[in-house]
PyMOL Python script that loads the backbone (N, CA, C, O; Angstrom):
from pymol import cmd

cmd.read_pdbstr("""\
ATOM      1  N   MET A   1     129.109 102.882  72.528  1.00  0.00           N
ATOM      2  CA  MET A   1     128.556 102.913  73.862  1.00  0.00           C
ATOM      3  C   MET A   1     127.456 103.973  73.884  1.00  0.00           C
ATOM      4  O   MET A   1     127.759 105.158  74.028  1.00  0.00           O
ATOM      5  N   PRO A   2     126.186 103.579  73.745  1.00  0.00           N
ATOM      6  CA  PRO A   2     125.087 104.551  73.756  1.00  0.00           C
ATOM      7  C   PRO A   2     124.937 105.226  75.119  1.00  0.00           C
ATOM      8  O   PRO A   2     125.072 104.590  76.164  1.00  0.00           O
ATOM      9  N   LEU A   3     124.657 106.519  75.080  1.00  0.00           N
ATOM     10  CA  LEU A   3     124.392 107.302  76.282  1.00  0.00           C
ATOM     11  C   LEU A   3     123.041 107.977  76.105  1.00  0.00           C
ATOM     12  O   LEU A   3     122.829 108.714  75.142  1.00  0.00           O
ATOM     13  N   VAL A   4     122.133 107.725  77.033  1.00  0.00           N
ATOM     14  CA  VAL A   4     120.804 108.341  77.023  1.00  0.00           C
ATOM     15  C   VAL A   4     120.724 109.281  78.210  1.00  0.00           C
ATOM     16  O   VAL A   4     121.005 108.885  79.341  1.00  0.00           O
ATOM     17  N   GLN A   5     120.340 110.532  77.955  1.00  0.00           N
ATOM     18  CA  GLN A   5     120.181 111.510  79.031  1.00  0.00           C
ATOM     19  C   GLN A   5     118.704 111.864  79.142  1.00  0.00           C
ATOM     20  O   GLN A   5     118.062 112.222  78.154  1.00  0.00           O
ATOM     21  N   ILE A   6     118.178 111.760  80.355  1.00  0.00           N
ATOM     22  CA  ILE A   6     116.767 112.017  80.613  1.00  0.00           C
ATOM     23  C   ILE A   6     116.670 113.079  81.701  1.00  0.00           C
ATOM     24  O   ILE A   6     117.329 112.978  82.736  1.00  0.00           O
ATOM     25  N   THR A   7     115.853 114.091  81.467  1.00  0.00           N
ATOM     26  CA  THR A   7     115.597 115.110  82.477  1.00  0.00           C
ATOM     27  C   THR A   7     114.128 115.034  82.866  1.00  0.00           C
ATOM     28  O   THR A   7     113.243 115.082  82.011  1.00  0.00           O
ATOM     29  N   LEU A   8     113.881 114.917  84.158  1.00  0.00           N
ATOM     30  CA  LEU A   8     112.528 114.814  84.706  1.00  0.00           C
ATOM     31  C   LEU A   8     112.351 115.822  85.824  1.00  0.00           C
ATOM     32  O   LEU A   8     113.311 116.199  86.496  1.00  0.00           O
ATOM     33  N   ALA A   9     111.124 116.250  86.014  1.00  0.00           N
ATOM     34  CA  ALA A   9     110.826 117.037  87.212  1.00  0.00           C
ATOM     35  C   ALA A   9     110.928 116.100  88.415  1.00  0.00           C
ATOM     36  O   ALA A   9     110.489 114.952  88.357  1.00  0.00           O
ATOM     37  N   ARG A  10     111.502 116.591  89.485  1.00  0.00           N
ATOM     38  CA  ARG A  10     111.672 115.789  90.694  1.00  0.00           C
ATOM     39  C   ARG A  10     110.313 115.305  91.193  1.00  0.00           C
ATOM     40  O   ARG A  10     109.310 116.009  91.074  1.00  0.00           O
ATOM     41  N   GLY A  11     110.292 114.099  91.750  1.00  0.00           N
ATOM     42  CA  GLY A  11     109.056 113.612  92.335  1.00  0.00           C
ATOM     43  C   GLY A  11     108.817 112.124  92.146  1.00  0.00           C
ATOM     44  O   GLY A  11     107.831 111.594  92.659  1.00  0.00           O
ATOM     45  N   ARG A  12     109.699 111.431  91.417  1.00  0.00           N
ATOM     46  CA  ARG A  12     109.531 109.988  91.253  1.00  0.00           C
ATOM     47  C   ARG A  12     110.199 109.257  92.407  1.00  0.00           C
ATOM     48  O   ARG A  12     111.132 109.761  93.032  1.00  0.00           O
ATOM     49  N   THR A  13     109.702 108.065  92.670  1.00  0.00           N
ATOM     50  CA  THR A  13     110.293 107.240  93.726  1.00  0.00           C
ATOM     51  C   THR A  13     111.580 106.593  93.211  1.00  0.00           C
ATOM     52  O   THR A  13     111.780 106.496  92.000  1.00  0.00           O
ATOM     53  N   PRO A  14     112.445 106.153  94.113  1.00  0.00           N
ATOM     54  CA  PRO A  14     113.647 105.425  93.677  1.00  0.00           C
ATOM     55  C   PRO A  14     113.287 104.194  92.835  1.00  0.00           C
ATOM     56  O   PRO A  14     114.013 103.843  91.905  1.00  0.00           O
ATOM     57  N   GLU A  15     112.183 103.552  93.158  1.00  0.00           N
ATOM     58  CA  GLU A  15     111.756 102.380  92.391  1.00  0.00           C
ATOM     59  C   GLU A  15     111.362 102.761  90.964  1.00  0.00           C
ATOM     60  O   GLU A  15     111.674 102.037  90.019  1.00  0.00           O
ATOM     61  N   GLN A  16     110.679 103.893  90.808  1.00  0.00           N
ATOM     62  CA  GLN A  16     110.298 104.359  89.476  1.00  0.00           C
ATOM     63  C   GLN A  16     111.529 104.722  88.652  1.00  0.00           C
ATOM     64  O   GLN A  16     111.592 104.412  87.462  1.00  0.00           O
ATOM     65  N   LEU A  17     112.497 105.369  89.270  1.00  0.00           N
ATOM     66  CA  LEU A  17     113.714 105.737  88.557  1.00  0.00           C
ATOM     67  C   LEU A  17     114.505 104.498  88.150  1.00  0.00           C
ATOM     68  O   LEU A  17     115.055 104.446  87.051  1.00  0.00           O
ATOM     69  N   ALA A  18     114.563 103.508  89.028  1.00  0.00           N
ATOM     70  CA  ALA A  18     115.251 102.260  88.700  1.00  0.00           C
ATOM     71  C   ALA A  18     114.558 101.559  87.535  1.00  0.00           C
ATOM     72  O   ALA A  18     115.220 101.056  86.627  1.00  0.00           O
ATOM     73  N   ALA A  19     113.232 101.526  87.560  1.00  0.00           N
ATOM     74  CA  ALA A  19     112.479 100.896  86.469  1.00  0.00           C
ATOM     75  C   ALA A  19     112.721 101.640  85.159  1.00  0.00           C
ATOM     76  O   ALA A  19     112.855 101.012  84.109  1.00  0.00           O
ATOM     77  N   LEU A  20     112.777 102.954  85.211  1.00  0.00           N
ATOM     78  CA  LEU A  20     113.050 103.754  84.024  1.00  0.00           C
ATOM     79  C   LEU A  20     114.417 103.387  83.453  1.00  0.00           C
ATOM     80  O   LEU A  20     114.552 103.150  82.253  1.00  0.00           O
ATOM     81  N   GLY A  21     115.415 103.341  84.306  1.00  0.00           N
ATOM     82  CA  GLY A  21     116.765 102.986  83.857  1.00  0.00           C
ATOM     83  C   GLY A  21     116.821 101.608  83.236  1.00  0.00           C
ATOM     84  O   GLY A  21     117.468 101.413  82.207  1.00  0.00           O
ATOM     85  N   GLU A  22     116.147 100.649  83.852  1.00  0.00           N
ATOM     86  CA  GLU A  22     116.133  99.280  83.328  1.00  0.00           C
ATOM     87  C   GLU A  22     115.438  99.202  81.975  1.00  0.00           C
ATOM     88  O   GLU A  22     115.943  98.563  81.052  1.00  0.00           O
ATOM     89  N   LYS A  23     114.284  99.848  81.855  1.00  0.00           N
ATOM     90  CA  LYS A  23     113.507  99.761  80.614  1.00  0.00           C
ATOM     91  C   LYS A  23     114.155 100.538  79.473  1.00  0.00           C
ATOM     92  O   LYS A  23     114.120 100.092  78.326  1.00  0.00           O
ATOM     93  N   VAL A  24     114.741 101.687  79.768  1.00  0.00           N
ATOM     94  CA  VAL A  24     115.435 102.445  78.727  1.00  0.00           C
ATOM     95  C   VAL A  24     116.656 101.656  78.249  1.00  0.00           C
ATOM     96  O   VAL A  24     116.932 101.602  77.050  1.00  0.00           O
ATOM     97  N   THR A  25     117.375 101.054  79.173  1.00  0.00           N
ATOM     98  CA  THR A  25     118.524 100.227  78.798  1.00  0.00           C
ATOM     99  C   THR A  25     118.096  99.102  77.870  1.00  0.00           C
ATOM    100  O   THR A  25     118.723  98.875  76.835  1.00  0.00           O
ATOM    101  N   ALA A  26     117.028  98.396  78.236  1.00  0.00           N
ATOM    102  CA  ALA A  26     116.541  97.287  77.407  1.00  0.00           C
ATOM    103  C   ALA A  26     116.103  97.771  76.033  1.00  0.00           C
ATOM    104  O   ALA A  26     116.394  97.123  75.027  1.00  0.00           O
ATOM    105  N   ALA A  27     115.408  98.900  75.978  1.00  0.00           N
ATOM    106  CA  ALA A  27     114.919  99.431  74.698  1.00  0.00           C
ATOM    107  C   ALA A  27     116.079  99.830  73.788  1.00  0.00           C
ATOM    108  O   ALA A  27     116.064  99.528  72.595  1.00  0.00           O
ATOM    109  N   VAL A  28     117.072 100.502  74.342  1.00  0.00           N
ATOM    110  CA  VAL A  28     118.217 100.925  73.541  1.00  0.00           C
ATOM    111  C   VAL A  28     119.000  99.704  73.068  1.00  0.00           C
ATOM    112  O   VAL A  28     119.423  99.641  71.914  1.00  0.00           O
ATOM    113  N   SER A  29     119.188  98.750  73.947  1.00  0.00           N
ATOM    114  CA  SER A  29     119.900  97.529  73.585  1.00  0.00           C
ATOM    115  C   SER A  29     119.210  96.831  72.421  1.00  0.00           C
ATOM    116  O   SER A  29     119.864  96.405  71.469  1.00  0.00           O
ATOM    117  N   GLU A  30     117.901  96.717  72.497  1.00  0.00           N
ATOM    118  CA  GLU A  30     117.134  96.067  71.435  1.00  0.00           C
ATOM    119  C   GLU A  30     117.167  96.890  70.142  1.00  0.00           C
ATOM    120  O   GLU A  30     117.340  96.333  69.058  1.00  0.00           O
ATOM    121  N   ALA A  31     117.003  98.200  70.251  1.00  0.00           N
ATOM    122  CA  ALA A  31     116.894  99.055  69.066  1.00  0.00           C
ATOM    123  C   ALA A  31     118.199  99.147  68.271  1.00  0.00           C
ATOM    124  O   ALA A  31     118.174  99.147  67.040  1.00  0.00           O
ATOM    125  N   VAL A  32     119.322  99.224  68.958  1.00  0.00           N
ATOM    126  CA  VAL A  32     120.586  99.427  68.244  1.00  0.00           C
ATOM    127  C   VAL A  32     121.536  98.240  68.340  1.00  0.00           C
ATOM    128  O   VAL A  32     122.636  98.273  67.788  1.00  0.00           O
ATOM    129  N   GLY A  33     121.115  97.204  69.034  1.00  0.00           N
ATOM    130  CA  GLY A  33     121.934  96.000  69.107  1.00  0.00           C
ATOM    131  C   GLY A  33     123.147  96.115  70.008  1.00  0.00           C
ATOM    132  O   GLY A  33     124.077  95.316  69.898  1.00  0.00           O
ATOM    133  N   ALA A  34     123.153  97.090  70.892  1.00  0.00           N
ATOM    134  CA  ALA A  34     124.267  97.242  71.827  1.00  0.00           C
ATOM    135  C   ALA A  34     124.051  96.319  73.028  1.00  0.00           C
ATOM    136  O   ALA A  34     122.921  96.172  73.494  1.00  0.00           O
ATOM    137  N   PRO A  35     125.103  95.708  73.527  1.00  0.00           N
ATOM    138  CA  PRO A  35     124.952  94.929  74.751  1.00  0.00           C
ATOM    139  C   PRO A  35     124.456  95.830  75.884  1.00  0.00           C
ATOM    140  O   PRO A  35     124.903  96.970  76.014  1.00  0.00           O
ATOM    141  N   ALA A  36     123.538  95.322  76.697  1.00  0.00           N
ATOM    142  CA  ALA A  36     122.972  96.126  77.789  1.00  0.00           C
ATOM    143  C   ALA A  36     124.065  96.699  78.686  1.00  0.00           C
ATOM    144  O   ALA A  36     123.923  97.805  79.206  1.00  0.00           O
ATOM    145  N   GLY A  37     125.139  95.966  78.868  1.00  0.00           N
ATOM    146  CA  GLY A  37     126.236  96.432  79.714  1.00  0.00           C
ATOM    147  C   GLY A  37     126.982  97.630  79.152  1.00  0.00           C
ATOM    148  O   GLY A  37     127.754  98.274  79.863  1.00  0.00           O
ATOM    149  N   ASN A  38     126.756  97.930  77.885  1.00  0.00           N
ATOM    150  CA  ASN A  38     127.398  99.095  77.264  1.00  0.00           C
ATOM    151  C   ASN A  38     126.496 100.323  77.220  1.00  0.00           C
ATOM    152  O   ASN A  38     126.945 101.406  76.845  1.00  0.00           O
ATOM    153  N   VAL A  39     125.240 100.165  77.596  1.00  0.00           N
ATOM    154  CA  VAL A  39     124.282 101.277  77.553  1.00  0.00           C
ATOM    155  C   VAL A  39     124.395 102.082  78.845  1.00  0.00           C
ATOM    156  O   VAL A  39     124.397 101.520  79.940  1.00  0.00           O
ATOM    157  N   ARG A  40     124.489 103.389  78.707  1.00  0.00           N
ATOM    158  CA  ARG A  40     124.539 104.298  79.864  1.00  0.00           C
ATOM    159  C   ARG A  40     123.270 105.135  79.875  1.00  0.00           C
ATOM    160  O   ARG A  40     122.843 105.643  78.839  1.00  0.00           O
ATOM    161  N   VAL A  41     122.669 105.276  81.053  1.00  0.00           N
ATOM    162  CA  VAL A  41     121.472 106.103  81.217  1.00  0.00           C
ATOM    163  C   VAL A  41     121.748 107.079  82.358  1.00  0.00           C
ATOM    164  O   VAL A  41     122.104 106.674  83.464  1.00  0.00           O
ATOM    165  N   VAL A  42     121.581 108.358  82.075  1.00  0.00           N
ATOM    166  CA  VAL A  42     121.770 109.395  83.090  1.00  0.00           C
ATOM    167  C   VAL A  42     120.422 110.078  83.299  1.00  0.00           C
ATOM    168  O   VAL A  42     119.840 110.619  82.359  1.00  0.00           O
ATOM    169  N   VAL A  43     119.932 110.050  84.534  1.00  0.00           N
ATOM    170  CA  VAL A  43     118.668 110.708  84.866  1.00  0.00           C
ATOM    171  C   VAL A  43     119.001 111.942  85.709  1.00  0.00           C
ATOM    172  O   VAL A  43     119.648 111.846  86.751  1.00  0.00           O
ATOM    173  N   THR A  44     118.548 113.085  85.240  1.00  0.00           N
ATOM    174  CA  THR A  44     118.730 114.334  85.967  1.00  0.00           C
ATOM    175  C   THR A  44     117.357 114.804  86.422  1.00  0.00           C
ATOM    176  O   THR A  44     116.429 114.924  85.622  1.00  0.00           O
ATOM    177  N   GLU A  45     117.243 115.068  87.712  1.00  0.00           N
ATOM    178  CA  GLU A  45     115.977 115.569  88.242  1.00  0.00           C
ATOM    179  C   GLU A  45     116.069 117.078  88.436  1.00  0.00           C
ATOM    180  O   GLU A  45     117.073 117.606  88.914  1.00  0.00           O
ATOM    181  N   CYS A  46     115.010 117.741  88.055  1.00  0.00           N
ATOM    182  CA  CYS A  46     114.926 119.198  88.120  1.00  0.00           C
ATOM    183  C   CYS A  46     113.821 119.575  89.108  1.00  0.00           C
ATOM    184  O   CYS A  46     112.762 118.947  89.133  1.00  0.00           O
ATOM    185  N   GLU A  47     114.069 120.582  89.903  1.00  0.00           N
ATOM    186  CA  GLU A  47     113.035 121.049  90.824  1.00  0.00           C
ATOM    187  C   GLU A  47     111.861 121.615  90.021  1.00  0.00           C
ATOM    188  O   GLU A  47     112.084 122.308  89.028  1.00  0.00           O
ATOM    189  N   PRO A  48     110.626 121.341  90.422  1.00  0.00           N
ATOM    190  CA  PRO A  48     109.466 121.864  89.696  1.00  0.00           C
ATOM    191  C   PRO A  48     109.467 123.392  89.578  1.00  0.00           C
ATOM    192  O   PRO A  48     108.899 123.943  88.635  1.00  0.00           O
ATOM    193  N   GLU A  49     110.098 124.067  90.523  1.00  0.00           N
ATOM    194  CA  GLU A  49     110.178 125.528  90.476  1.00  0.00           C
ATOM    195  C   GLU A  49     111.118 126.012  89.367  1.00  0.00           C
ATOM    196  O   GLU A  49     111.085 127.183  88.986  1.00  0.00           O
ATOM    197  N   HIS A  50     111.957 125.104  88.851  1.00  0.00           N
ATOM    198  CA  HIS A  50     112.933 125.457  87.819  1.00  0.00           C
ATOM    199  C   HIS A  50     112.550 124.909  86.444  1.00  0.00           C
ATOM    200  O   HIS A  50     113.327 125.021  85.496  1.00  0.00           O
ATOM    201  N   TRP A  51     111.379 124.327  86.331  1.00  0.00           N
ATOM    202  CA  TRP A  51     110.894 123.739  85.077  1.00  0.00           C
ATOM    203  C   TRP A  51     109.731 124.599  84.607  1.00  0.00           C
ATOM    204  O   TRP A  51     108.741 124.743  85.324  1.00  0.00           O
ATOM    205  N   PHE A  52     109.836 125.166  83.423  1.00  0.00           N
ATOM    206  CA  PHE A  52     108.813 126.085  82.951  1.00  0.00           C
ATOM    207  C   PHE A  52     108.096 125.558  81.719  1.00  0.00           C
ATOM    208  O   PHE A  52     108.714 125.017  80.802  1.00  0.00           O
ATOM    209  N   VAL A  53     106.792 125.725  81.717  1.00  0.00           N
ATOM    210  CA  VAL A  53     105.932 125.335  80.597  1.00  0.00           C
ATOM    211  C   VAL A  53     105.098 126.565  80.256  1.00  0.00           C
ATOM    212  O   VAL A  53     104.303 127.024  81.077  1.00  0.00           O
ATOM    213  N   GLY A  54     105.271 127.089  79.076  1.00  0.00           N
ATOM    214  CA  GLY A  54     104.511 128.270  78.678  1.00  0.00           C
ATOM    215  C   GLY A  54     104.713 129.456  79.598  1.00  0.00           C
ATOM    216  O   GLY A  54     103.809 130.271  79.783  1.00  0.00           O
ATOM    217  N   GLY A  55     105.911 129.553  80.179  1.00  0.00           N
ATOM    218  CA  GLY A  55     106.233 130.691  81.032  1.00  0.00           C
ATOM    219  C   GLY A  55     105.848 130.532  82.496  1.00  0.00           C
ATOM    220  O   GLY A  55     106.141 131.413  83.304  1.00  0.00           O
ATOM    221  N   GLU A  56     105.199 129.430  82.856  1.00  0.00           N
ATOM    222  CA  GLU A  56     104.829 129.189  84.255  1.00  0.00           C
ATOM    223  C   GLU A  56     105.598 127.986  84.776  1.00  0.00           C
ATOM    224  O   GLU A  56     105.841 127.022  84.049  1.00  0.00           O
ATOM    225  N   SER A  57     105.975 128.057  86.043  1.00  0.00           N
ATOM    226  CA  SER A  57     106.719 126.935  86.603  1.00  0.00           C
ATOM    227  C   SER A  57     105.796 125.732  86.784  1.00  0.00           C
ATOM    228  O   SER A  57     104.590 125.874  86.984  1.00  0.00           O
ATOM    229  N   LEU A  58     106.392 124.560  86.709  1.00  0.00           N
ATOM    230  CA  LEU A  58     105.636 123.333  86.924  1.00  0.00           C
ATOM    231  C   LEU A  58     105.038 123.318  88.323  1.00  0.00           C
ATOM    232  O   LEU A  58     103.947 122.785  88.528  1.00  0.00           O
ATOM    233  N   ALA A  59     105.745 123.898  89.284  1.00  0.00           N
ATOM    234  CA  ALA A  59     105.228 123.976  90.655  1.00  0.00           C
ATOM    235  C   ALA A  59     103.911 124.770  90.667  1.00  0.00           C
ATOM    236  O   ALA A  59     102.945 124.362  91.312  1.00  0.00           O
ATOM    237  N   GLU A  60     103.877 125.892  89.960  1.00  0.00           N
ATOM    238  CA  GLU A  60     102.650 126.707  89.893  1.00  0.00           C
ATOM    239  C   GLU A  60     101.537 125.938  89.180  1.00  0.00           C
ATOM    240  O   GLU A  60     100.384 125.957  89.609  1.00  0.00           O
ATOM    241  N   LEU A  61     101.893 125.269  88.097  1.00  0.00           N
ATOM    242  CA  LEU A  61     100.879 124.517  87.344  1.00  0.00           C
ATOM    243  C   LEU A  61     100.301 123.383  88.178  1.00  0.00           C
ATOM    244  O   LEU A  61      99.097 123.130  88.147  1.00  0.00           O
ATOM    245  N   ARG A  62     101.170 122.699  88.927  1.00  0.00           N
ATOM    246  CA  ARG A  62     100.695 121.606  89.785  1.00  0.00           C
ATOM    247  C   ARG A  62      99.804 122.155  90.901  1.00  0.00           C
ATOM    248  O   ARG A  62      98.764 121.574  91.213  1.00  0.00           O
ATOM    249  N   ALA A  63     100.215 123.273  91.499  1.00  0.00           N
ATOM    250  CA  ALA A  63      99.445 123.858  92.595  1.00  0.00           C
ATOM    251  C   ALA A  63      98.065 124.298  92.133  1.00  0.00           C
ATOM    252  O   ALA A  63      97.102 124.241  92.898  1.00  0.00           O
ATOM    253  N   SER A  64      97.969 124.736  90.884  1.00  0.00           N
ATOM    254  CA  SER A  64      96.681 125.196  90.364  1.00  0.00           C
ATOM    255  C   SER A  64      95.842 124.051  89.806  1.00  0.00           C
ATOM    256  O   SER A  64      94.700 124.261  89.398  1.00  0.00           O
ATOM    257  N   GLY A  65      96.405 122.835  89.787  1.00  0.00           N
ATOM    258  CA  GLY A  65      95.673 121.680  89.282  1.00  0.00           C
ATOM    259  C   GLY A  65      95.682 121.550  87.775  1.00  0.00           C
ATOM    260  O   GLY A  65      94.943 120.742  87.211  1.00  0.00           O
ATOM    261  N   ARG A  66      96.535 122.361  87.105  1.00  0.00           N
ATOM    262  CA  ARG A  66      96.599 122.298  85.640  1.00  0.00           C
ATOM    263  C   ARG A  66      97.629 121.319  85.120  1.00  0.00           C
ATOM    264  O   ARG A  66      97.751 121.166  83.905  1.00  0.00           O
ATOM    265  N   ARG A  67      98.371 120.653  85.976  1.00  0.00           N
ATOM    266  CA  ARG A  67      99.341 119.614  85.602  1.00  0.00           C
ATOM    267  C   ARG A  67      99.349 118.534  86.629  1.00  0.00           C
ATOM    268  O   ARG A  67     100.097 117.566  86.501  1.00  0.00           O
TER     269      ARG A  67
END
""", "prot")
cmd.dss("prot")
cmd.show_as("cartoon", "prot")
cmd.util.cbc("prot")
cmd.orient("prot")
């Protein structure tokens, strides 16, 4: 039973998250031959203030136009 864990900065729509889950499930099913019903996908959203790139928060990078 494959388990895929994905961490993203918060900000995607419910439709985008659903599409991500569907496409990751299909890709894993195809790649390892597991039935789609056995594939688990867990999406964890992180606040941009808690996501750091090079020591700066994603919120700061977005506000400055650098991300």
